[in-house]
PAMAR-334276 format. One record per residue (C-alpha): y, z, x; residue number from 1. Coordinates in pm, 1 decimal. Last residue first. Example, Ala and Ser with C-alpha at 12.3 -4.5 7.8 and 13.67 -1.06 7.14 Angstrom:
<recs>
REC         y         z         x  num
REC    -106.0     714.0    1367.0    2
REC    -450.0     780.0    1230.0    1
</recs>
This chain:
<recs>
REC         y         z         x  num
REC   12456.0   12803.9    9647.5  379
REC   12633.5   12946.2    9952.7  378
REC   13000.7   12873.0    9897.8  377
REC   13181.0   12603.4   10097.9  376
REC   13471.2   12744.4   10295.0  375
REC   13791.3   12595.8   10157.7  374
REC   14016.9   12290.3   10182.2  373
REC   14172.2   12110.2    9886.0  372
REC   14254.8   12401.7    9655.1  371
REC   14416.9   12318.6    9321.1  370
REC   14621.4   12493.4    9050.2  369
REC   14880.4   12598.1    9309.6  368
REC   14982.9   12231.3    9341.4  367
REC   15083.8   12216.9    8974.3  366
REC   14925.8   12187.5    8629.9  365
REC   15141.4   12255.0    8323.5  364
REC   15219.8   11886.0    8267.6  363
REC   14848.5   11808.1    8228.3  362
REC   14820.6   12038.7    7926.3  361
REC   14492.5   12232.3    7922.7  360
REC   14273.1   12284.6    7615.6  359
REC   13952.1   12175.1    7787.5  358
REC   13991.5   12065.6    8147.9  357
REC   13779.6   11751.6    8192.2  356
REC   13645.3   11699.9    8542.1  355
REC   13599.1   11458.1    8830.6  354
REC   13648.9   11106.2    8695.2  353
REC   13641.6   10854.3    8982.4  352
REC   13912.6   10596.5    9062.1  351
REC   13991.9   10758.7    9395.8  350
REC   14060.4   11083.8    9215.6  349
REC   14040.0   11191.8    8851.3  348
REC   14125.1   11503.5    8647.5  347
REC   14113.2   11455.2    8269.4  346
REC   14330.3   11695.9    8072.6  345
REC   14247.1   11814.7    7720.9  344
REC   14446.6   11856.4    7397.3  343
REC   14436.9   11484.6    7321.5  342
REC   14347.6   11315.2    7647.3  341
REC   14628.6   11387.0    7893.6  340
REC   14560.6   11224.0    8230.4  339
REC   14600.5   11393.6    8567.1  338
REC   14534.3   11142.0    8849.2  337
REC   14496.6   11311.2    9184.3  336
REC   14609.9   11205.4    9533.1  335
REC   14955.6   11356.8    9476.9  334
REC   14783.2   11689.5    9411.0  333
REC   14683.6   11705.1    9774.9  332
REC   14425.2   11607.9   10034.7  331
REC   14205.6   11353.1    9858.9  330
REC   14136.9   11050.7   10080.7  329
REC   13825.5   11202.4   10238.3  328
REC   13703.9   11493.9   10025.8  327
REC   13747.2   11824.2   10205.7  326
REC   13699.7   12052.6    9904.5  325
REC   13820.3   11972.3    9557.1  324
REC   13849.7   12328.5    9426.4  323
REC   14012.0   12405.0    9089.8  322
REC   14188.5   12741.3    9080.8  321
REC   14226.5   13014.4    8817.2  320
REC   14520.9   13241.4    8741.0  319
REC   14842.1   13038.0    8733.3  318
REC   14698.2   12789.6    8484.2  317
REC   14395.3   12930.6    8304.4  316
REC   14085.6   12707.5    8297.2  315
REC   13860.0   12799.4    8004.9  314
REC   13610.0   12523.4    7923.8  313
REC   13581.8   12331.4    8248.6  312
REC   13375.3   12012.6    8207.5  311
REC   13223.8   11816.4    8496.7  310
REC   13243.3   11440.8    8559.1  309
REC   12936.9   11254.0    8681.5  308
REC   12843.8   11133.2    9031.9  307
REC   13049.2   11413.5    9182.7  306
REC   13294.1   11320.8    9461.3  305
REC   13182.3   11404.3    9813.5  304
REC   13301.1   11674.1   10055.6  303
REC   13262.5   11941.7    9784.5  302
REC   13388.1   11833.7    9443.3  301
REC   13425.3   12018.3    9110.5  300
REC   13430.8   12372.6    9246.5  299
REC   13585.5   12591.1    8974.1  298
REC   13729.0   12909.6    9122.8  297
REC   13780.7   13203.4    8889.1  296
REC   14030.7   13486.5    8855.1  295
REC   13967.3   13736.8    8574.8  294
REC   13776.0   13682.8    8246.9  293
REC   13519.5   13413.0    8171.6  292
REC   13463.3   13119.3    8404.6  291
REC   13301.6   12872.6    8167.8  290
REC   13171.4   12563.6    8343.6  289
REC   12979.6   12272.0    8188.7  288
REC   12816.3   12085.2    8477.2  287
REC   12776.3   11707.9    8461.7  286
REC   12822.3   11690.5    8838.4  285
REC   12550.8   11557.0    9067.3  284
REC   12720.6   11650.7    9394.3  283
REC   12749.2   12019.1    9310.0  282
REC   12945.0   12181.4    9026.7  281
REC   12989.1   12527.4    9176.2  280
REC   13131.5   12813.8    8972.8  279
REC   13287.4   13085.0    9190.2  278
REC   13365.2   13402.0    8996.3  277
REC   13615.1   13686.0    8987.1  276
REC   13505.4   13941.2    8728.2  275
REC   13366.1   13915.6    8375.7  274
REC   13132.4   13633.6    8273.1  273
REC   13080.2   13338.1    8506.8  272
REC   12896.3   13107.4    8269.5  271
REC   12743.4   12790.1    8414.1  270
REC   12593.8   12526.0    8182.9  269
REC   12390.2   12232.4    8312.7  268
REC   12378.4   11886.4    8150.8  267
REC   12047.2   11698.0    8170.4  266
REC   12020.1   11468.3    8468.8  265
REC   12037.3   11094.3    8537.4  264
REC   12306.9   11003.9    8282.4  263
REC   12388.6   10652.9    8163.7  262
REC   12746.5   10533.0    8213.5  261
REC   12666.0   10162.4    8185.5  260
REC   12772.3   10102.3    8545.9  259
REC   12528.2   10373.8    8654.0  258
REC   12251.8   10229.4    8441.1  257
REC   12265.2    9871.5    8566.8  256
REC   12101.5    9804.2    8902.4  255
REC   12058.2   10155.2    9039.7  254
REC   11975.6   10295.0    8696.5  253
REC   11719.4   10026.5    8619.3  252
REC   11523.4   10082.9    8942.4  251
REC   11542.8   10457.0    8881.8  250
REC   11391.6   10409.4    8537.4  249
REC   11102.6   10243.9    8712.7  248
REC   10972.1    9908.0    8832.8  247
REC   11187.7    9726.9    8577.6  246
REC   11094.9    9440.5    8340.9  245
REC   10731.0    9547.9    8365.2  244
REC   10665.1    9603.4    7995.2  243
REC   10643.3    9980.2    8034.5  242
REC   10965.5    9979.8    8237.6  241
REC   11147.6    9785.3    7964.0  240
REC   11013.9   10022.5    7698.4  239
REC   11132.3   10326.7    7893.7  238
REC   11467.2   10153.8    7939.8  237
REC   11511.2   10102.8    7565.6  236
REC   11400.6   10462.1    7499.9  235
REC   11681.6   10596.0    7715.8  234
REC   11697.2   10976.5    7701.4  233
REC   11323.6   11021.3    7760.4  232
REC   11326.7   10760.4    8038.0  231
REC   11613.0   10929.1    8223.3  230
REC   11472.8   11279.9    8171.8  229
REC   11130.5   11186.1    8309.6  228
REC   11284.6   11007.5    8608.2  227
REC   11507.1   11298.4    8713.8  226
REC   11788.9   11214.8    8956.5  225
REC   12042.1   11424.5    9147.8  224
REC   11802.4   11669.9    9312.5  223
REC   11670.2   11382.2    9517.4  222
REC   11430.5   11086.2    9502.9  221
REC   11213.9   11260.2    9240.3  220
REC   10853.9   11138.4    9233.5  219
REC   10766.9   10976.0    8901.0  218
REC   10473.5   10784.8    9056.5  217
REC   10646.1   10449.7    9003.1  216
REC   10947.4   10569.9    9205.8  215
REC   10715.0   10696.2    9476.7  214
REC   10527.0   10374.9    9541.9  213
REC   10710.1   10101.2    9730.1  212
REC   11067.8   10225.8    9704.4  211
REC   10967.5   10589.0    9752.8  210
REC   10740.1   10521.7   10049.3  209
REC   11005.5   10333.8   10247.8  208
REC   11261.4   10601.1   10158.7  207
REC   11026.8   10867.4   10290.8  206
REC   11035.5   10680.2   10617.8  205
REC   10861.1   10414.4   10824.6  204
REC   10540.4   10453.5   10626.3  203
REC   10184.7   10467.8   10760.4  202
REC   10320.9   10585.0   11095.8  201
REC   10124.2   10909.6   11108.8  200
REC   10440.4   11118.5   11076.6  199
REC   10543.4   10907.8   10776.6  198
REC   10204.3   10962.4   10613.5  197
REC   10229.7   11337.1   10677.4  196
REC   10574.8   11349.5   10517.7  195
REC   10437.6   11150.3   10223.8  194
REC   10158.3   11400.9   10167.1  193
REC   10404.9   11689.1   10198.6  192
REC   10613.7   11554.9    9912.0  191
REC   10894.5   11793.8    9818.5  190
REC   11012.0   11846.9   10176.2  189
REC   10982.3   11474.6   10249.2  188
REC   11193.2   11383.0    9946.9  187
REC   11456.2   11650.8   10009.8  186
REC   11503.8   11547.3   10371.8  185
REC   11527.9   11178.4   10281.2  184
REC   11779.1   11220.9   10000.3  183
REC   11802.8   10932.8    9753.7  182
REC   12060.0   10939.4    9475.2  181
REC   12341.4   10950.4    9731.3  180
REC   12247.8   10599.4    9845.2  179
REC   12213.9   10470.0   10201.4  178
REC   12056.4   10794.3   10315.3  177
REC   12022.1   10863.7   10684.1  176
REC   11678.0   10998.0   10766.1  175
REC   11697.6   10903.0   11131.5  174
REC   11418.9   10648.0   11075.5  173
REC   11629.6   10471.5   10811.7  172
REC   11943.8   10488.4   11021.2  171
REC   11807.9   10345.4   11344.7  170
REC   11738.9    9972.9   11348.9  169
REC   11744.7    9898.5   10974.9  168
REC   12042.8   10124.3   10907.8  167
REC   12248.8   10014.1   11206.9  166
REC   12208.8    9646.8   11123.5  165
REC   12300.7    9721.2   10761.1  164
REC   12625.3    9890.3   10860.8  163
REC   12721.7    9578.9   11055.5  162
REC   12799.4    9455.4   11406.3  161
REC   12687.2    9758.4   11600.7  160
REC   12819.3    9904.1   11929.2  159
REC   13137.5    9698.3   11885.1  158
REC   13396.2    9976.7   11890.8  157
REC   13465.3    9949.8   11518.4  156
REC   13096.1    9925.6   11436.8  155
REC   13036.5   10251.6   11623.6  154
REC   13329.8   10410.3   11438.9  153
REC   13183.1   10311.1   11100.8  152
REC   12848.6   10451.1   11216.3  151
REC   13013.5   10780.5   11314.2  150
REC   13192.7   10779.6   10976.7  149
REC   12855.4   10813.8   10803.2  148
REC   12880.9   10869.6   10427.2  147
REC   13175.5   10629.7   10384.7  146
REC   12994.9   10367.9   10592.8  145
REC   12673.2   10398.2   10393.6  144
REC   12861.1   10392.8   10062.6  143
REC   13046.4   10072.5   10152.6  142
REC   12734.7    9889.4   10268.9  141
REC   12527.7    9991.2    9966.8  140
REC   12151.6    9953.8   10008.1  139
REC   11885.2    9997.4    9739.7  138
REC   12003.3    9738.3    9488.2  137
REC   11947.5    9475.0    9752.0  136
REC   12115.0    9289.3   10037.9  135
REC   12467.9    9426.6    9975.6  134
REC   12748.4    9197.0   10086.0  133
REC   12963.7    9344.5   10362.8  132
REC   13094.8    9002.3   10475.7  131
REC   12909.5    9049.8   10804.8  130
REC   12588.8    9109.5   10606.6  129
REC   12651.8    8792.3   10409.0  128
REC   12701.6    8548.1   10693.6  127
REC   12397.6    8442.0   10894.8  126
REC   12143.5    8698.7   10778.0  125
REC   12269.8    8706.5   10420.0  124
REC   12304.7    8328.8   10389.6  123
REC   11949.8    8268.0   10514.5  122
REC   11825.0    8528.7   10268.5  121
REC   12004.8    8358.7    9982.1  120
REC   11795.5    8055.3   10058.3  119
REC   11811.1    7703.6   10202.5  118
REC   12186.6    7721.2   10248.3  117
REC   12429.8    7433.9   10187.5  116
REC   12146.1    7306.2    9969.6  115
REC   12355.2    7241.9    9654.7  114
REC   12152.7    7504.6    9470.2  113
REC   12165.7    7741.2    9767.9  112
REC   12545.4    7712.2    9780.3  111
REC   12562.8    7777.3    9405.7  110
REC   12352.1    8092.1    9446.3  109
REC   12580.2    8195.7    9731.6  108
REC   12888.4    8162.3    9512.2  107
REC   12703.2    8347.2    9236.5  106
REC   12663.3    8653.7    9460.5  105
REC   12520.2    8938.0    9254.3  104
REC   12243.9    8731.7    9095.5  103
REC   12166.9    8558.5    9426.2  102
REC   12130.6    8886.2    9614.0  101
REC   11930.4    9061.1    9342.6  100
REC   11678.9    8775.3    9316.0   99
REC   11642.2    8751.2    9693.9   98
REC   11578.2    9123.2    9743.7   97
REC   11623.7    9265.2   10093.4   96
REC   11552.0    9617.3   10214.9   95
REC   11205.7    9658.8   10063.0   94
REC   11076.9    9398.0   10304.7   93
REC   11081.0    9025.0   10386.3   92
REC   11124.3    8920.6   10022.1   91
REC   10965.6    8595.7    9907.8   90
REC   11204.0    8344.1    9749.5   89
REC   11003.1    8045.3    9867.5   88
REC   11242.4    7955.8   10148.5   87
REC   11199.0    8287.0   10330.2   86
REC   10825.4    8263.1   10283.2   85
REC   10767.3    7925.4   10445.0   84
REC   10790.7    7897.0   10823.8   83
REC   10948.7    8226.3   10921.8   82
REC   10776.3    8416.9   10642.9   81
REC   10438.6    8276.7   10745.1   80
REC   10491.6    8371.4   11109.4   79
REC   10597.1    8722.0   11005.8   78
REC   10288.8    8757.2   10791.5   77
REC   10094.2    8713.2   11112.7   76
REC    9897.5    8466.2   11322.9   75
REC    9880.2    8223.7   11032.1   74
REC    9582.5    8013.1   10923.8   73
REC    9351.0    8263.9   11093.2   72
REC    9152.7    8344.3   10778.8   71
REC    9283.3    8702.5   10776.1   70
REC    9636.5    8565.0   10802.5   69
REC    9574.9    8332.1   10508.0   68
REC    9427.4    8617.5   10303.5   67
REC    9731.7    8833.1   10377.1   66
REC    9952.4    8541.2   10275.5   65
REC    9777.1    8514.3    9940.1   64
REC    9801.1    8892.4    9906.8   63
REC   10182.3    8875.7    9915.5   62
REC   10316.0    9221.5    9830.7   61
REC   10081.9    9402.9   10069.9   60
REC   10123.6    9136.9   10339.3   59
REC   10502.1    9164.7   10328.4   58
REC   10502.0    9544.5   10319.1   57
REC   10275.7    9566.9   10621.1   56
REC   10475.7    9315.2   10823.9   55
REC   10816.5    9463.9   10747.9   54
REC   11107.5    9227.3   10818.7   53
REC   11463.0    9361.4   10809.6   52
REC   11395.0    9503.8   11155.0   51
REC   11425.9    9148.0   11285.3   50
REC   11803.9    9146.3   11261.7   49
REC   11856.1    9294.0   11609.9   48
REC   11617.1    9041.9   11770.0   47
REC   11242.3    8990.7   11821.1   46
REC   11143.7    9334.0   11692.1   45
REC   10799.6    9466.2   11780.3   44
REC   10536.1    9466.9   11505.3   43
REC   10241.7    9492.8   11742.7   42
REC   10122.3    9140.5   11654.5   41
REC   10470.7    9005.0   11730.5   40
REC   10472.9    9188.3   12062.2   39
REC   10135.2    9082.8   12196.2   38
REC   10105.8    8730.2   12329.5   37
REC   10423.5    8573.6   12188.8   36
REC   10627.9    8887.7   12243.9   35
REC   10504.9    8933.4   12602.1   34
REC   10596.3    8578.1   12701.0   33
REC   10928.5    8615.4   12520.2   32
REC   11006.0    8923.0   12727.0   31
REC   10951.6    8712.1   13034.0   30
REC   10695.9    8599.5   13293.4   29
REC   10465.4    8887.1   13207.6   28
REC   10273.6    9118.5   13442.2   27
REC   10524.1    9024.3   13713.0   26
REC   10632.7    9377.7   13800.7   25
REC   10981.1    9322.8   13652.8   24
REC   10826.6    9176.2   13335.8   23
REC   10603.6    9482.9   13290.3   22
REC   10902.5    9712.1   13341.6   21
REC   11103.6    9523.6   13081.1   20
REC   10803.5    9545.8   12848.3   19
REC   10781.4    9922.0   12888.8   18
REC   11160.7    9945.0   12848.0   17
REC   11135.6    9798.9   12495.7   16
REC   11471.3    9770.2   12316.2   15
REC   11662.6    9658.4   12627.1   14
REC   11397.8    9397.5   12707.2   13
REC   11393.8    9267.3   12350.9   12
REC   11773.0    9262.6   12312.2   11
REC   11821.0    9063.1   12632.1   10
REC   11548.4    8813.3   12539.3    9
REC   11669.0    8746.9   12183.2    8
REC   11402.3    8550.0   11991.4    7
REC   11515.2    8367.3   11678.9    6
REC   11476.9    8597.6   11383.8    5
REC   11562.0    8410.4   11086.9    4
REC   11465.2    8075.9   11230.4    3
REC   11623.5    7797.3   11024.6    2
REC   11445.4    7467.8   11067.1    1
</recs>
């Protein structure tokens, strides 16, 4: 049968120098010998893909398996998953969701139905991750690579085969975020109890805690999402969460809400008043900016595009400037789309709406209206 995580001797010895040393001294005949006796019980990885499996998470979410392990029927949850779980639609960890994968890949669902593959999971491990298919609502291949060009370069030179492989082996523990709505540093700083649990090895990361517990406890994943606001503004989602259709409002937003144009934060108003001002929209967007008199800079994007478009109430052509700072693929006015919408102008880039300029004619805007490289303000 299909073995998700067939043992890779070279990987195992390279990953665990203590084992390699023990093999070289004759304490074990091979890395496999060590893995079978101790490694699988210690949670060591059998091959590069094995990090997708989380023993603690699997046993927690499958109490029947935990009971079977306790009774000695299986040596570990991993053994159960290898033999049965992966074919029963059970998820190996928070990083892969069978239901999500099949729903978002109907060709794979059809292949599972006709038994070309025994599960969506089998397809993902063998093919899907190399085709840049997302394994769950909580990991975006394209976003991860755009956020971390060093990882993209490492894949290009063969150090890693996929973005997902990097994330499960190193990225999660390094605090790299696979989704702008979750910020590892912010989450640990705001939740000292979680930070302590991560330090003690109870959770692999703040992200691990958030997906399992934090989202249900109304803990904020970043400054860009507010669970209380989302549920208050969307009574239908609040009802769906209460009835168990979604784990949280965040769960709904990641799967559907963003595509439906639902907001994650209340709008913020910035008023510059008199004098030269810098008004900073931030990564979340949805900021209503009014510069006031004199020369103003309206920062609508800083290295990343805002999740939601901003509004500029009083942009003056030839006086004020719109800053779109160091965004990859946006280096000049030719990279912008300026669309007249009644008396307003919508500024977009890379298919994303950035800001509405109230009372501004698109034809009056020129290259001097925009700044594409500047020193980020202290905010």
